[in-house]
N, C-alpha and C positions, 0 to 999 in steps of 0.2 A: 207839509213843507210847501212853501211857495218859492218859485225860482224866477229871478229877474235878470235875464241876460241883456247885454248891450254890445254894440259894435263901435270900435274906435279905429278910424283910418289914420295912419301915420305916414309921414314922409320925412326922411332925415334931411338935414340942412344941406348936405353935400351930394344929394342924389335926387333923381326924378322918380325913383321906384317907390311904389306904395306898399305898405304892409297893413295887415288887419290884425287887431288885437281884440279878443272876445272875452273880456272880464265879466263877472257876474256876481250877484248877491243872492243869498237865499235866506229865508226866514224859517226858523224851526219853531213850531207851536207845540209846547209841552207844559204840563202842570199849570195850565191857566195863564201862562206867560208866553212871550215871544222873544226869541233870541236871533239877532242879526249876525249873519256870517258872510265873510267875503270868500269868493271862490279863488283860492290860492293857486289853482292849476289852470288858469286861463291860457288858452292857446294863442300863439302869435304865429302868423304865416304871411308869406308873400301874397299880394293881392291876386295875382294870376292863379295861384293854387286855390284861394278862397272862391274865386269865380268858377273854377272848375268843379269844386265841391257843390256849389249851388246848382250848377248845370246838371250834375249827376243826380242830385236830390230831386230836382224838378222832373227829370226824365223818369225817375222811379216812382213819381206820383206823391212824393212827400211834401211838396210845397205847391200852393196854389199859384197860378200864373197871374 
């Protein structure tokens, strides 16, 4: 399986607050073929929460600086 995540930054028309949506695609390789699937459980969160998660991941050594 191959996993292709991406990040979408959103701002609603009536707000200055940002949100982060993390949709993804993945490819399943089986029986000599490839099946494309969309990640239907893509999380959406406020940007400050996303930044906090990144900060914690870096602090734990999961992300390169």
